N, C-alpha and C positions, 0 to 999 in steps of 0.2 A: 504494499499499500504506499500511497505517497501523499503528503500534504500539499494540496494545490494552493495557488496564489490567493484563491477566494476564502481559504481557511477551512475548506471542508475536506473530508477524506474521500479520495477517489480510489475505488477498488474495481478491479476487473470484473467482478461479479455484482457491481452495484446496480441499483435501479437506473442510473444514467446509463450505464453501458448496455442494459437490455432495451432501453428505449431507442437508444442509437441503433441497435441491431434492427428492432421493429420498423423504425422510420425508413432506415436504408433500403430494407426489403419492400417496404410499401411503395417507395419511390419507384423501384424497378417494376414492380407489379402494375402501377398506374401507367408507366411508359407503354408496356407491352399490351395493356388493355386497350388503350386509345390508338395504338399504332395503326390498325386496319382502316380507320375513319379519320386519320390525321388530315387536316386541312379540307374536310368536307364542309363547305360553308352554308349548306341548306340542309336542315335537319331532315327534310323529306328525303334527301339523296341517301342519307344513312338508313332510313326506313325502307327505301327501295332496295338497297344493297343487303341489308340484314333485317328482315321483317321482325318487328318487336324491338328493334334497337340491338346494339352490342350488349350481351349478357355474360360473355365468357371471353377467353382468349380466342381470337380468329386470326387466319392468315390474311394477308394483304390481297384484296381482289386485284384482278389484272387491269380492270378499267377504273379510272378515277375521274368523276365528273367535273371536279373543281381544279384539277391538276393545271398548273401553269410553269411546270418545271421547264418546259421548253422555252420560256421566256426569261429564264434566269441565265444571267452570264456564267460561261464555263471558265473565263479568263480571270475573273475577279469578283469581288462581292458585288451585290446589287443586281440589276436587271440588264439584259442585253441592249435595251434602249438607251441606256446611260453609259454603256461600254465604249470608251474611246480608245481602247487597246489596239495596237497595230496587229496587222496579220502576222508579223514576225513574232509577236509575244507568245510565250508557251501557254498551252491550254492547261489550266490548273486541274480541271476535272478531266482526268484521262492521263495526263502526262506526269502529274505530281501526286495527286490523290484520286481516289476512286478509279484505279487504273483500268479496271474491267467493266466500268459501268457508264463511260461517257456516251455510248450509243443510245442509251435509254432517255437521255435528255433531249434528244432531238425529235420525239414523237409525241404529239398531242395526247393528253388523257392517260399517259402512263403514270401508274402509282409511285408517288415519292418513295416508297419502301417496297417496291415491286420484288417478288420472289421471297419475301420474308414470311416465315411460317407463324403459326399460332405460339405465343408465349416467347417470341424473339424480342430482343430490346434494339431500339434506335441508336443512331451514331452518338447523340448527345449523352445517352445513358452510358455508353461504352466510354465516353471521355470521362464521366464520373468514376467509372472504374479505373481509368489511368491515374486520377488523382488519388484514389484509394490505395492503389498499389505503390505510388510514389511515396505517399505518406507512411506506409508500413515499412518500406524499405529504409526510409530515412528516420526509423524510430520514432515516428509521429510528428517530427519537425517538418515544417513546410519551406521549401526552397524554390524560388521561382524558376531558377536555371534547371533544377532537376526536373521540375514539372514540365517546362517547356521543351525540353530535350525529349522526354518521355512521349509528349504529345506529338512531337514532329516523327519520331520513330514509328509510333502507332498509326498515324495518318498516312504515312508514306509507305507502309510495310507491303511487301509483295511476295506471296499472295496476301489480300487484304485481311486485316485482323478483325473485322466486323463484317455483318451481312448487309449493311445499308447501301442504298443507292444515292440518296440525296445528302447534300452537306449545305447547312444554312450559310447565309452570306458571310458570317464572320469567318468560317472555316476558309472559304474560297478567297476572301480578302487577305487573310494572314498568309496563305501560301502563294499568292500573287506576289506579295511583298518579299516572302521568303525566296521565291525563285529568282527575284531580281537582285539577290545577294544581301539583303538587309540582315542585321543581326536578330536572332530570334525574339530577344526581348523588345525589338522596335518594329515588329511585323504587323501590330494591330492595324485594321483599317476601318475608318469611319464611314459608314453607308447610312442610307435612309432608315434602316431597320436595326442599327446597332443596338438600341435601347430596347431589347426584346426579351421576353420571359426566359427563352432558351439559355440566357447567360447565367441563370440562377441555378441550373442543373448540376454543375459541379461545385457549387458553394457548400452544400450541406456536409459532405464528407470532411471539408477543410474545417468548417465550424466545429463538427463534432470532435474531430481529432484534437483541435486546440482547447476545446472546453475540457475534454477528459484528462488534457495535460495540466489543467489549472489555470489557463489563461483568463484574463478579464475580458468581458464582452468588448470594451473599447479597443483592446489590443487585437482581438479577433476581428473587428472591423477593418483595422488597417491592414491586417493579412489579405483579407477577402477583396479589399480595393486593390491592393498590389497584384493579386491574382487576376482580378477582372481586367485590369490595365492591359494584361498580355493580349487579350483578345476583344474586349469590349470597352474602349475608352470613352465612356460617356457619363457625365456627371450625374444627370438625372437618374440613370440606371444605379449608379453607386449609391445614391441617397436611398434608393428602394432597398438596395442590398444591405445597408445599414440597419433599416428596420427589420429586414428578413433575419439578420444576425441576432438582433435583440429578441425577436420573436422566438427563434429556435432555443436561444440561451434560456429564455423565461420558461418555456415548455420543458426544457431538459431538467429544471428544478422540480417538476411535478406539481401539477395544478388540477384542481376540480373543474366542473364545467363553467362555473361562474369565472374562476381564474383564467380559463382557456379564452372565454369570450372578452374578458377585460383586455387580455393581451392582443387579441385580434382588433379590438377597437382602438388600442393604443397604435398598433402598426397601421391602421387606417387613416391616422391623423394627417399624413402627408398627402392624401388624396382628396382633391377639391370637392366638396359637397357630398362626401360619402358619409352617411349615417347608417351604420350597419343594423342597429335595433330598429330604427325607422323604416328602413328597406324591408326588412323582414316583416314588420307590422302591416305594410301594404299588401302583403300576400300576392305579389305578382307572380306569373307563371315564369318559370326559369328562362325559358326561351325569350322572354320580353326583357328581362334583366340582361341576359347574355344574347347579344344581337340588335338591341334597341338602345338600352341605357349604356351598355358597354360593348365594343366591337369584339367579335370573336377572333380577330387578328392576333398577331404575336406581340404587338406593341406593349411595352410594360405599363403604360398609362391606362391601359384597359385590362390586361391579363391580371396584374397584381390585384385591383379590386375584385375581380371575378373570383380569385383564389379565396380571398378573405370572405367574400359572401358565401361561397359554397361551404367553406370550412365552418362558418358561423351557423348557417342553416342546418347542415346535416352532421353536426358534431356527433349526435347519438348513433349515427348509422354510417360509418367511414366507407363502406363498400357502396352503399347507395350514392354517397357523395362522388366516388370515382366513376360510377356507372353514368350518372347525370352528366357530370363533366364531359365524359367520353362523347355521349349522345347529343351533347350540344354542339360538337364539332368545332371547327376552326383550329386554333393551335392548342387541341385538347391534350396532346401528348406532353408538352412542356409545362402547360398549366397543372395538368394532372400529376406529374411528377412533384411539383412543389406542393400541391394539395395533399398527395399522398405522404409526403415527408411530415407535413404538420399533423396529420391525423394519425400517422403511425406513431408519433411521439406520445399519443393519447391512448392508443388501442392497439393490441397485438392481433386483433380478430382477422383482419385482411392478411396479415403476414403469415399467420398460422394456417389459414385456410387455402391460400393461393400461390404462396411462394414456391412450393415444390413443383408447380406446373410451369414454371419458367424454363425455357430451354437450358440456360446457362446457370441454373439455380446453385448447383454445387460448387462451381467456380466462384460464383458471386458470395456464396456463404463463406467460403474460406478466405475471400478478400476482406469481408466485413469483419470476421474474427481476427485476422491479421492486422487490420486497422485499429480496432478496439484494444488488442493486446499491446500494440506498440505504443499506443496513446496512454495507455493505463500502466505501463511499466515503471518501476521506480527509476528516478532520475539518476 
């Protein structure tokens, strides 16, 4: 055992370690659950593809009614319409990353996660695993250079180290700069969608590791900002990340329902005009809150309040929360991962019942165990 900086005893078998395990397992479950209908922007499209909606892990359909993957640049972050790259510039998708997947980007209505089976995880979830492995290797300490080197090795591996076809704008922007010879720590590219919820997927393992080592929330915020700066250099996003860190640290202390909702309300204070209790009292249909009050898209200005709303409303039924999020469409994979992390800190119900159905559950469990062990080890 080790006495942390907060003055509390941190034990490998402590309640905090158990919460961490459940939260990370639920994060991966939420990712795989939403994967087959990721970026379906009309709920009726989900109903058509999966009558009754997604209720379990499913494979990605061959046809995606809302896919605009063919409009995204393969040379850099952002869309093709804003791509001023010369013909001589390297094609990031195909030449640097996703080396066997470039052809799928040229065809309309190809699924972003084409070919992925039921219970498989998307690229950003695999990047969270890179963070976990890096932290475990470095005895729970976070080092930007260690992570970014591991990230580069993972993304450029041949054969590919993950099953996904799509890479978000931040991945493409990073490797466009990397291919031009920039130092890894300086490869982040700012685009129209840098401030997106996908940025938060790799944050939870870092928060949990530093928390179990006894770091104060303020120091964890600094580490998370440094981590985000490698791929997502946006101040508005980092402000949300600060609130996410505080929320995770508060939940790790162990709270009841009223404490959970109080922490959610505190986390919502940075969102203009968001009154969580008031919104719940209005009893609006979820598809009106998500799709009308807030966009289903990836932007953090909408995704963050949606996560807080769903967590607040469905606190007592975490699996329903994940199903609702999934069947609302849009960037449900990344919203769901953050939502799953929050709810997994409160309940082991989803982790206990669904984790074993993930394709990579054995490897992920070993990585979680290694992360918790490294972070909890005596100094």
